[in-house]
C-alpha positions in Angstrom: 14.1 219.2 126.7 10.3 218.7 126.8 10.4 215.6 124.7 13.1 214.1 126.9 10.9 214.7 130.0 7.9 213.2 128.3 9.9 210.2 127.3 11.3 209.8 130.8 7.8 210.0 132.4 6.5 207.5 129.8 9.3 205.0 130.7 8.6 205.6 134.4 4.8 204.9 134.1 5.5 201.8 131.9 7.9 200.5 134.6 5.4 201.1 137.4 2.7 199.3 135.3 5.0 196.3 134.8 5.8 196.2 138.5 2.1 196.3 139.3 1.4 193.4 137.0 4.3 191.4 138.4 3.2 192.2 142.0 -0.4 191.1 141.2 0.7 187.5 140.9 3.8 187.4 143.0 2.2 185.4 145.8 0.7 182.7 143.6 2.0 179.2 142.9 1.1 177.2 139.9 -1.9 175.0 140.5 -4.2 172.6 138.6 -6.1 175.5 136.9 -2.8 176.7 135.4 -2.0 173.2 134.1 -5.4 172.8 132.4 -5.3 176.3 131.0 -1.9 175.5 129.5 -3.3 172.4 127.9 -6.2 174.5 126.5 -4.0 177.2 125.0 -1.4 174.8 123.6 -3.9 173.5 121.0 -4.9 175.7 118.1 -6.7 175.1 114.8 -3.4 175.3 113.0 -1.5 172.6 115.0 -4.3 170.3 116.2 -3.8 168.0 113.1 -0.2 167.1 114.1 -0.7 166.9 117.8 -0.8 163.4 119.4 -4.3 162.2 120.4 -3.6 162.5 124.1 -3.1 166.3 123.8 -6.5 166.8 122.3 -8.3 165.6 125.4 -8.5 167.2 128.9 -8.6 165.2 132.1 -12.0 163.8 132.8 -12.3 165.6 136.1 -12.0 168.9 134.4 -15.8 169.0 134.4 -17.2 168.3 137.9 -20.6 168.0 139.5 -22.1 166.2 136.5 -25.9 165.9 136.6 -27.1 162.4 137.7 -30.5 161.4 136.3 -31.1 159.1 139.2 -30.9 162.1 141.7 -32.2 165.0 139.6 -35.8 164.6 140.7 -35.1 165.0 144.5 -31.8 166.9 144.6 -31.7 170.5 143.5 -29.8 171.3 140.3 -28.1 174.7 140.7 -27.9 177.3 138.0 -24.3 176.5 137.2 -25.3 173.0 136.1 -28.6 173.6 134.4 -26.8 173.9 131.1 -25.2 170.5 131.5 -28.6 169.0 132.5 -30.1 170.4 129.4 -27.3 169.0 127.3 -28.0 165.6 129.0 -31.8 165.9 128.3 -31.4 166.9 124.6 -29.2 163.9 123.9 -31.6 161.7 125.7 -34.7 163.0 123.9 -33.2 162.8 120.4 -32.1 159.2 121.0 -35.6 158.3 122.2 -37.2 159.9 119.1 -35.1 158.2 116.6 -35.5 154.9 118.4 -39.2 155.3 118.3 -39.5 156.4 114.7 -37.1 153.8 113.3 -39.2 151.1 114.9 -42.7 152.4 114.2 -42.4 152.1 110.5 -43.6 148.5 110.9 -46.4 149.4 113.3 -48.9 149.8 110.6 -49.1 148.7 106.9 -47.8 151.3 104.4 -50.3 153.4 102.4 -51.8 151.9 99.3 -49.7 154.2 97.0 -46.4 153.2 98.7 -44.4 150.2 97.6 -43.1 149.3 101.1 -42.6 150.3 104.7 -39.1 151.6 103.9 -40.5 154.6 102.2 -41.9 155.7 105.6 -38.4 156.3 106.9 -37.4 159.9 107.5 -35.7 161.5 104.6 -32.3 163.3 104.5 -33.8 166.7 105.1 -35.6 165.4 108.1 -32.3 164.3 109.7 -30.5 167.5 108.7 -33.1 169.9 109.9 -33.6 167.9 113.1 -30.0 168.3 114.2 -30.1 171.9 113.0 -33.1 172.7 115.3 -31.2 171.3 118.3 -28.6 174.0 117.9 -30.8 176.8 116.6 -33.2 176.7 119.6 -30.6 176.3 122.3 -27.9 178.9 122.6 -25.9 176.8 125.0 -25.6 173.9 122.6 -22.7 174.1 120.2 -23.5 171.1 117.9 -25.7 168.1 117.5 -25.2 165.0 115.4 -26.4 161.5 114.7 -23.7 158.9 114.0 -24.8 155.5 112.4 -22.9 152.3 112.5 -21.6 151.2 109.0 -24.5 149.8 106.8 -27.2 150.3 109.4 -28.9 153.5 108.2 -31.9 153.4 105.8 -33.3 156.4 104.0 -36.3 157.1 101.8 -34.6 159.9 99.9 -33.2 157.7 97.1 -35.7 156.0 94.8 -35.3 152.3 94.3 -33.3 152.1 97.5 -35.3 149.1 98.9 -33.5 147.1 101.6 -30.2 148.9 101.0 -28.2 150.8 103.5 -25.8 153.7 103.3 -22.2 152.7 104.1 -21.9 155.7 106.6 -24.4 158.3 107.6 -23.8 161.1 110.1 -25.7 164.3 109.9 -24.1 167.0 112.1 -25.0 170.6 112.7 -22.8 173.2 114.5 -23.1 176.9 115.1 -20.9 179.1 112.9 -19.4 182.5 113.7 -21.1 184.7 111.2 -19.2 187.9 112.0 -17.4 188.0 108.6 -20.0 186.0 106.6 -20.8 187.8 103.3 -24.5 187.0 103.7 -24.6 188.8 107.1 -23.9 192.5 106.4 -24.3 193.9 109.9 -20.8 192.5 111.0 -22.2 191.4 114.4 -22.4 187.8 115.6 -26.0 186.6 115.7 -25.5 182.9 116.6 -28.1 182.2 113.9 -25.8 180.6 111.3 -25.9 176.8 111.3 -23.5 174.6 109.2 -24.9 171.1 108.4 -22.6 168.4 107.1 -23.0 164.7 106.4 -19.9 163.2 107.8 -20.6 160.0 106.0 -20.1 161.7 102.6 -16.7 160.1 102.0 -15.3 157.5 99.7 -16.6 154.0 100.7 -12.9 152.8 100.9 -9.9 154.9 101.9 -10.0 158.2 103.7 -9.5 156.5 107.1 -8.9 159.8 108.8 -12.4 160.9 107.8 -14.2 157.7 108.8 -15.7 158.4 112.3 -15.8 154.7 113.1 -12.0 154.3 112.8 -9.3 155.0 115.3 -7.7 157.3 112.7 -10.6 159.7 113.5 -8.8 160.6 116.7 -11.7 162.6 118.4 -14.3 159.9 118.2 -14.4 158.7 121.9 -18.1 159.5 121.9 -18.6 156.9 119.2 -16.7 154.1 121.0 -18.6 154.9 124.3 -21.6 153.0 122.8 -20.7 151.5 119.5 -20.1 149.1 117.9 -22.8 147.2 119.6 -23.8 143.5 119.1 -27.0 142.1 120.5 -28.6 138.9 119.4 -31.3 138.7 122.1 -34.9 139.9 121.8 -34.9 141.0 125.5 -31.4 142.5 125.6 -32.5 146.1 125.6 -34.9 148.2 127.7 -38.5 148.4 126.5 -41.0 151.3 126.9 -44.7 151.2 126.4 -47.0 153.9 125.1 -50.8 153.6 125.0 -52.2 155.5 122.0 -55.8 156.7 121.4 -56.3 157.9 117.8 -58.8 160.4 116.5 -61.3 157.7 115.5 -61.2 156.5 119.1 -59.3 153.3 118.3 -56.7 152.3 120.8 -53.3 150.7 120.5 -50.5 149.8 123.0 -47.1 150.0 121.3 -44.0 148.6 122.9 -40.6 149.8 121.6 -37.0 149.6 122.6 -35.0 152.6 123.7 -31.9 153.7 125.6 -31.4 152.5 129.2 -33.9 153.7 131.8 -32.9 156.1 134.5 -32.7 153.4 137.1 -30.2 151.3 135.1 -26.4 151.3 135.1 -25.1 152.8 133.0 -27.8 155.4 132.5 -29.2 156.5 129.2 -26.6 159.3 128.7 -22.9 159.4 129.0 -21.1 162.7 129.4 -17.8 162.4 127.6 -14.3 163.9 128.0 -13.7 167.5 127.0 -11.8 167.4 123.7 -10.7 169.8 120.9 -13.0 169.5 117.9 -10.1 169.6 115.4 -11.0 170.4 111.8 -14.7 171.0 112.5 -15.7 173.7 115.0 -12.1 174.1 116.3 -13.2 174.6 119.9 -12.9 172.8 123.2 -16.2 171.1 123.7 -17.9 168.6 126.0 -20.1 165.8 124.4 -23.2 164.0 125.7 -24.1 160.8 123.9 -27.1 158.4 124.0 -27.8 155.3 121.9 -30.4 154.9 119.2 -32.1 151.5 119.0 -33.5 149.8 115.8 -34.6 146.4 114.8 -32.0 144.5 112.8 -32.0 142.9 110.3 -34.8 144.7 108.7 -37.3 143.9 105.9 -36.8 140.2 106.3 -40.5 139.5 106.8 -39.6 137.3 109.8 -40.0 139.3 113.0 -38.6 136.5 115.2 -35.1 137.0 113.7 -35.2 140.8 114.0 -33.6 141.7 117.3 -33.1 145.2 118.8 -29.6 146.6 118.7 -27.8 150.0 118.9 -27.5 151.3 115.4 -26.6 154.9 116.1 -25.8 157.4 118.8 -27.1 160.9 119.3 -24.3 163.3 120.3 -25.0 166.8 121.6 -22.1 169.1 122.5 -21.5 172.4 124.3 -18.5 174.8 124.6 -16.1 173.8 127.4 -15.3 177.4 128.3 -18.9 178.1 129.2 -19.0 175.4 131.9 -18.5 176.8 135.5 -15.7 175.4 137.6 -15.6 175.0 141.3 -12.5 176.3 143.0 -13.6 175.7 146.6 -12.0 173.1 148.9 -13.5 169.7 149.3 -16.6 169.7 151.5 -20.0 168.3 151.7 -21.5 168.6 148.2 -18.0 169.2 146.7 -16.4 165.8 147.3 -15.2 165.4 143.8 -13.7 164.3 141.5 -12.8 167.9 140.8 -9.6 168.9 139.1 -9.9 172.5 140.3 -10.7 171.8 143.9 -9.0 174.0 146.5 -7.6 176.5 144.0 -9.5 179.4 145.4 -7.5 182.3 147.1 -9.8 182.8 150.2 -8.0 183.5 153.5 -8.6 180.2 155.2 -7.9 181.5 158.7 -11.0 183.7 158.7 -13.0 183.1 155.5 -14.5 180.1 153.6 -15.2 179.7 149.9 -18.7 179.7 148.3 -19.0 179.0 144.5 -20.9 181.4 142.2 -22.5 180.7 138.8 -22.0 182.4 135.4 -18.2 182.7 135.3 -17.3 179.7 133.0 -13.8 178.5 132.6 -11.9 181.2 134.4 -10.7 182.1 137.9 -12.8 184.0 140.4 -16.1 182.2 140.2 -16.6 182.2 144.0 -16.9 184.5 147.0 -15.1 184.5 150.4 -17.6 184.4 153.3 -16.7 184.8 156.9 -16.2 181.6 158.9 -18.4 181.0 162.0 -17.1 183.2 164.8 -16.0 186.0 162.4 -17.7 189.0 160.8 -17.0 191.4 158.0 -15.2 194.6 158.9 -17.5 197.6 159.3 -16.3 199.1 156.1 -17.1 196.0 154.0 -20.7 195.5 152.8 -20.8 192.1 151.1 -18.6 188.9 151.0 -15.3 189.3 149.1 -15.7 188.5 145.4 -13.2 185.9 144.2 -12.6 188.0 141.0 -11.2 190.8 143.2 -9.2 188.4 145.3 -7.6 186.9 142.3 -6.5 190.3 140.9 -5.1 191.7 144.2 -1.5 192.4 144.7 0.5 190.7 147.5 0.2 193.9 149.7 -3.5 194.1 149.1 -4.0 190.4 149.8 -2.2 190.5 153.1 -4.0 193.6 154.4 -7.5 192.9 153.1 -10.0 190.1 152.4 -10.1 189.0 156.0 -12.8 189.0 158.7 -12.7 190.2 162.3 -13.2 187.9 165.2 -16.5 188.2 167.0 -16.2 189.0 170.8 -18.5 187.1 173.1 -20.5 184.4 171.4 -23.9 183.4 172.7 -25.3 179.9 173.0 -28.5 179.3 171.0 -31.4 179.6 173.5 -32.6 176.2 174.7 -35.6 177.3 176.8 -37.8 180.2 175.8 -41.3 181.5 176.8 -44.4 182.8 175.1 -44.3 186.5 174.0 -46.5 188.9 175.8 -49.4 190.5 174.1 -47.5 193.7 173.6 -44.6 191.8 172.0 -47.0 189.8 169.8 -48.6 193.1 168.6 -45.2 194.2 167.3 -45.1 191.4 164.8 -48.8 190.9 164.1 -49.7 194.0 162.2 -53.3 195.2 161.7 -53.1 194.4 158.0 -51.9 190.8 158.6 -54.0 188.5 156.3 -55.2 185.5 158.3 -57.7 184.1 155.9 -57.6 180.4 154.8 -58.9 178.3 152.0 -59.4 179.6 148.5 -59.7 183.2 149.9 -55.9 183.0 150.7 -55.2 183.2 147.0 -56.9 186.6 146.7 -56.2 190.1 147.9 -53.0 192.0 148.2 -51.6 191.1 151.7 -50.6 187.5 151.0 -50.4 185.0 153.8 -47.7 182.6 152.4 -48.4 179.9 154.9 -52.2 179.8 154.2 -51.6 180.2 150.4 -49.2 177.2 150.2 -51.4 175.1 152.5 -54.4 175.7 150.2 -52.4 174.7 147.1 -51.3 171.4 148.7 -54.8 170.7 150.0 -56.1 170.5 146.4 -55.9 166.9 145.2 -57.5 164.9 142.4 -60.4 164.1 144.8 -61.0 167.6 146.3 -60.4 169.6 143.1 -64.0 168.9 142.0 -65.3 171.0 144.9 -63.9 174.2 143.4 -64.9 176.1 140.3 -62.7 176.5 137.3 -61.9 180.1 138.2 -61.0 179.2 141.8 -58.5 176.6 140.4 -56.8 179.3 138.2 -54.1 181.4 140.0 -52.6 184.8 139.2 -49.7 184.9 136.8 -47.3 186.4 139.4 -47.6 183.2 141.5 -45.3 181.5 139.0 -42.6 184.2 139.3 -39.2 182.7 138.5 -40.7 179.9 136.5 -39.6 181.4 133.2 -36.0 181.1 134.3 -36.2 177.9 136.2 -38.3 176.1 133.5 -36.3 177.6 130.6 -34.8 174.2 129.7 -38.3 172.6 129.5 -39.6 175.6 127.4 -36.7 175.1 125.0 -37.7 171.5 124.5 -41.0 172.8 123.1 -39.2 175.6 121.2 -36.9 173.0 119.6 -39.8 171.1 118.1 -41.5 174.3 117.0 -38.2 175.4 115.4 -37.8 172.1 113.6 -41.4 172.2 112.3 -40.8 175.8 111.0 -37.6 174.7 109.3 -39.1 171.7 107.6 -42.2 173.4 106.4 -40.3 176.4 104.9 -37.2 174.7 103.4 -38.6 171.4 102.1 -40.6 171.5 98.9 -42.3 168.1 98.5 -42.9 168.6 94.8 -39.3 169.5 94.0 -37.5 167.3 91.4 -33.8 166.6 91.8 -31.3 165.1 89.3 -30.6 161.4 89.6 -32.5 159.1 91.9 -32.8 161.5 94.8 -36.4 162.5 95.6 -37.8 165.1 97.9 -38.8 164.4 101.4 -42.4 163.3 102.1 -44.6 165.4 104.3 -44.9 164.8 108.0 -46.5 161.6 109.2 -48.6 161.0 112.3 -46.0 158.7 113.7 -43.3 161.2 113.3 -45.2 163.9 115.2 -46.2 161.5 117.9 -42.6 160.5 118.3 -41.5 164.1 118.5 -44.0 164.9 121.3 -43.3 161.7 123.1 -39.5 162.3 123.1 -40.0 165.6 125.0 -41.7 163.7 127.7 -39.2 160.9 127.8 -36.2 163.2 127.7 -37.1 165.6 130.5 -38.4 164.5 133.9 -39.9 167.9 134.8 -42.3 167.8 131.8 -45.5 166.1 132.7 -47.4 166.6 129.5 -46.5 167.8 125.9 -48.6 168.3 122.8 -48.3 169.5 119.3 -51.5 171.4 118.1 -51.9 171.9 114.4 -54.2 174.6 113.0 -57.2 173.5 111.0 -56.3 172.0 107.6 -52.6 172.6 108.1 -51.5 169.0 108.7 -51.4 166.8 105.6 -54.6 164.9 104.9 -56.1 165.9 108.3 -58.6 168.5 109.3 -57.3 168.6 112.9 -54.4 166.9 114.5 -53.0 167.3 118.0 -50.9 164.5 119.5 -50.8 164.9 123.3 -48.6 162.8 125.5 -48.5 162.6 129.3 -47.3 160.6 132.2 -48.7 159.7 135.6 -45.5 158.9 137.5 -42.1 160.7 137.6 -39.9 157.7 136.7 -41.9 155.3 134.5 -41.7 153.3 131.4 -45.4 153.5 130.6 -46.8 156.6 128.8 -50.1 157.7 127.4 -50.8 159.5 124.2 -54.0 160.6 122.4 -55.0 162.7 119.5 -57.1 165.6 120.8 -58.7 165.9 117.4 -61.1 163.1 118.6 -63.0 165.7 120.8 -66.1 166.6 118.9 -67.3 169.4 121.2 -66.6 172.8 119.7 -66.3 174.3 123.2 -63.7 171.8 124.2 -61.7 171.7 120.9 -58.1 172.7 121.3 -58.2 175.3 118.6 -60.8 177.2 120.6 -58.7 177.4 123.8 -57.8 180.9 124.8 -54.0 180.3 124.6 -54.3 178.9 121.1 -56.5 181.7 119.9 -54.1 184.3 121.5 -51.1 182.8 119.7 -53.0 182.6 116.4 -54.1 186.2 116.7 -50.7 187.5 117.6 -49.0 185.8 114.6 -51.7 186.1 112.0 -50.1 188.9 109.9 -46.8 190.3 111.2 -43.7 188.0 111.2 -41.0 190.6 111.3 -40.0 189.8 114.9 -39.2 186.2 114.2 -35.7 184.9 114.3 -34.0 184.4 110.9 -31.9 181.2 110.9 -29.4 180.8 108.1 -28.6 177.2 107.1 -25.5 176.1 105.1 -26.2 172.5 104.1 -23.9 170.1 102.4 -25.2 166.6 101.6 -23.8 163.5 100.0 -23.2 163.1 96.3 -25.2 159.9 96.0 -26.4 157.0 98.2 -22.9 155.7 98.8 -21.5 159.0 99.9 -18.5 159.7 97.7 -18.1 163.4 98.7 -20.2 166.3 100.0 -22.0 168.7 97.7 -23.9 171.9 98.4 -27.7 171.8 98.7 -29.5 173.3 95.7 -30.2 176.4 97.8 -27.0 177.3 99.5 -27.3 179.1 101.8 -30.9 179.2 102.7 -32.9 180.4 105.7 -36.1 180.0 107.6 -37.9 182.0 110.2 -38.8 180.6 113.6 -40.0 181.8 117.0 -37.5 182.7 119.8 -38.0 181.9 123.5 -39.7 185.3 124.1 -42.2 184.7 121.3 -43.9 181.9 123.1 -46.7 182.2 125.6 -46.6 181.4 129.4 -50.0 180.5 130.8 -51.4 181.3 134.2 -50.9 178.5 136.8 -53.9 176.3 137.2 -54.9 172.9 138.6 -55.4 170.3 135.9 -58.6 168.9 137.4 -60.2 167.9 134.1 -56.9 166.8 132.5 -54.8 163.7 133.0 -51.9 165.2 135.2 -54.0 166.2 138.2 -51.6 168.8 139.7 -50.9 172.5 139.7 -49.2 173.2 136.4 -47.7 176.0 134.4 -47.6 175.8 130.6 -45.4 177.2 127.8 -46.4 177.3 124.2 -44.2 178.0 121.2 -45.7 178.7 117.7 -44.4 177.3 114.4 -44.9 178.6 110.9 -44.8 177.5 107.2 -45.6 178.7 103.7 -49.1 179.1 102.5 -50.3 176.8 99.6 -48.9 179.3 97.0 -45.5 179.5 98.9 -45.8 183.3 98.9 -46.0 184.3 102.5 -45.7 182.7 106.0 -48.7 181.6 108.0 -49.4 180.3 111.5 -49.4 176.5 111.4 -49.8 175.6 115.1 -48.0 175.5 118.4 -46.1 173.1 120.7 -47.0 173.2 124.4 -45.4 171.7 127.5 -46.7 171.5 131.1 -44.6 171.6 134.2 -45.3 171.2 137.9 -45.8 174.5 139.6 -44.8 173.2 143.0 -41.2 172.6 141.7 -40.6 176.4 141.4 -38.3 178.1 144.0 -40.4 181.0 145.3 -38.6 184.2 146.2 -39.8 186.0 149.4 -37.0 188.6 149.3 -37.5 192.3 148.3 -37.1 193.2 144.7 -37.8 196.2 142.5 -41.3 197.6 142.8 -42.2 196.8 139.2 -41.4 193.0 139.5 -44.6 190.9 139.4 -43.9 188.5 142.2 -46.8 187.6 144.6 -44.3 186.5 147.3 -42.2 189.6 147.1 -41.1 191.0 150.5 -42.9 188.4 152.6 -39.8 187.2 154.4 -39.5 187.2 158.2 -36.0 188.6 158.6 -35.4 191.4 161.1 -35.3 194.4 158.7 -33.2 196.6 160.9 -30.3 194.2 161.4 -30.4 191.8 158.4 -31.3 191.4 154.8 -32.9 188.6 152.8 -31.0 186.3 150.3 -32.8 183.6 148.4 -31.8 179.9 148.8 -32.1 177.6 145.8 -33.6 174.2 145.9 -36.3 174.8 148.5 -39.1 174.6 145.9 -42.6 175.9 146.6 -42.2 176.1 150.4 -42.1 179.1 152.7 -38.6 179.9 154.1 -36.5 179.5 150.9 -34.2 182.3 152.0 -31.5 183.2 154.6 -31.2 186.3 156.8 -27.7 187.8 156.5 -26.4 190.5 158.8 -26.2 193.9 157.3 -23.1 196.0 157.4 -22.2 196.9 161.0 -24.0 194.0 162.6 -22.8 190.5 163.4 -24.2 187.0 164.0 -24.1 186.5 167.8 -24.6 182.7 168.2 -22.3 179.7 168.4 -23.4 177.9 165.2 -21.9 176.2 162.2 -23.6 178.8 160.0 -23.5 182.6 160.0 -27.1 183.4 159.1 -30.6 182.8 160.2 -32.3 180.1 158.1 -35.6 181.2 156.6 -37.4 178.0 157.5 -36.5 178.5 161.2 -37.8 182.1 160.9 -41.1 180.9 159.4 -41.5 178.2 162.0 -40.9 180.5 164.9 -43.2 183.2 163.5 -46.0 180.6 163.2 -45.5 179.9 166.9 -46.3 183.5 167.5 -49.5 183.1 165.6 -50.4 180.1 167.7 -49.4 181.9 170.9 -47.0 179.2 172.0 -43.4 179.4 173.1 -41.3 181.1 170.5 -37.7 182.3 170.2 -38.5 184.6 167.2 -37.4 187.6 169.2 -33.9 186.2 169.6 -33.3 185.7 165.9 -31.7 189.0 165.0 -28.2 190.3 164.5 -26.5 192.5 167.1 -24.4 195.6 166.7 -20.9 194.6 165.6 -18.3 195.2 168.2 -20.8 196.2 170.9 -19.8 193.2 173.1 -16.1 194.0 172.9 -16.8 197.7 173.7 -18.9 196.8 176.7 -16.4 194.3 177.9 -13.6 196.9 177.8 -15.7 199.4 179.7 -16.4 196.7 182.3 -12.7 196.1 182.6 -12.1 199.8 183.2 -14.7 199.9 185.9 -13.2 196.8 187.6 -9.8 198.5 187.6 -11.3 201.6 189.1 -13.0 199.6 191.8 -9.8 197.6 192.5 -7.8 200.8 192.9 -10.4 202.2 195.3 -10.3 199.0 197.4 -6.5 199.1 197.5 -6.6 202.8 198.5 -9.1 202.1 201.3 -7.0 199.1 202.5 -3.8 201.2 202.8 -5.7 203.8 204.8 
């Protein structure tokens, strides 16, 4: 009897659960999100090989709000698109580097012990570890590759390979899932396993489905976006100019061809169509591609017949399911094309949709805010999360997620007067800091207005009037920079990661079977090209340098290529070797940041990231088939993003950039001469503009080091502060939202008080002029409707009294 009751109760609970799941989606209709999700789930690693080509691609508008390099310098890039922007910048930077290094081999004569300039080409390991570093240093990047056109790739790895090309060459690295890898015993995914393949390691004839240049390779739309390319004109491609000053104080101006500039159409990078990476990573990914330029035909000895042409493309890819979608209806800033537009579930009668970041490819990445003229119910604290709206049942959806209408709505005040002295004293506290000039950067009670005014008053002409200490700010001034400049920091981390991989994995004295030879050590041109590519590939980076420790670079005591630019969009760059500075005090290896990194990483390397590499290279120069590298798998140790060093903000008065900058430096490591232990080899540093940081004036936890913390002008009794992105280093980068139980009282297309208006009206109080600051506050929710109902009752009582007196 007891077992029957238990079984009956179990069936009842199961039925109720099934009804709840059915009720949860009973009010929905199929929309574009369901259609795309069906396309995504329909393809699996098992059936992708037999599916038609069209089913392996998603609609182009499945990814919306693509970053535009023409607008990225003056329009804000929100957090849900910084990953796509970094994808764009990485493809751009790698295309620039290989364009530079493939053309600089003829910039100078080869060394006396080399037989020709072709031996200065990067070796196979340089290509392989370069694409591996793109993935290892960037968690949001799934793969990186370099695809050459047929018979347009030269390599110095094979002896006696003069003036010969490889039929196909395509080094590609992608991140593996190491959960079940036998090398990794912890059984947790570390994201530190990189698989490297040469996709050109196939038979020279046949195997059409493995040839990425053929239509049988059905997922190669990224290849056909730029290649094959034919150009027979000397001036057919964009040129860039770099002025170089070497350590011996000799100068050179080098002109090379590269991808299109930012002001050209098409731009330097094309974001492709999301596709299923069948037979490789077996994921839905989004590619970004940029062309590599080389002089062709090479080694002719006649420069007038060597014309620039696209010989390869750099392709960097990210996971499609990590890209945020926008489900809000079309509006200003969301005008499309967007496949998922208007698929949000907000109640359109009283609420409106606002997208959120960090949700990826799934529903609910938005919140439902009250429309103008409406407010949240008194029992609701914050706007309705889309994730909760999507999961609600029909009964919950009909009875919840709505806003109440506001009673009487005020007009915004048109005329207003000066505040009395008593009213001014309410806002101007005794501890208000009213100092100006350099003193505004000191003390605890920060005056944001005076502080920012001082920063902007320092120019290349006036900076000489201040001491070096006065031009150095506190570290908490750059609060938020580590998150907002993370992409730029990872550009430096990528180069440091690559240097660590090359210095630890490649043995230049190793002897291989056959005609394959070991890679040669780094050259000056290669390191200069790597540094220059950071500058060319990211508009927010104003200067970049690679600083080698004493006697660590081959055949050089000191070596530090440093590149910088003077304009935001330019084709002219400057580079110099800081080893030319003879003053011991000014030498880069005596700078405090360099000495701090060296001291920190002098002995203990246990905290470094351990990157495993599984490398397969070609059997011989013609490809044939892939074989494992002699050490398979192998690993190297490199710094993570937290192992680098952020510097204090300072004005670069003695340097070339002449602006307030914040710097990030990442160390790199290699073996000692005996190859027994690791040692510090140097660091890569990048400089960004401090005034591009969005400051945060809202309250945070007491332990957060933010000099602008809790300096907002919101009315603290009736509203709370919310940061606004994209305002940069200006006061008022926030909005004042009404707290629970209060409402926005004015007739306005927005439902909050803008921080810039609050700051402007507060400044009028300081100047003792007409100000409406006292009006900019929320009122008690429902107070107007309560008072109006009481007034109606009084009117009815008076009317009854009048009628009573009339009858008498």
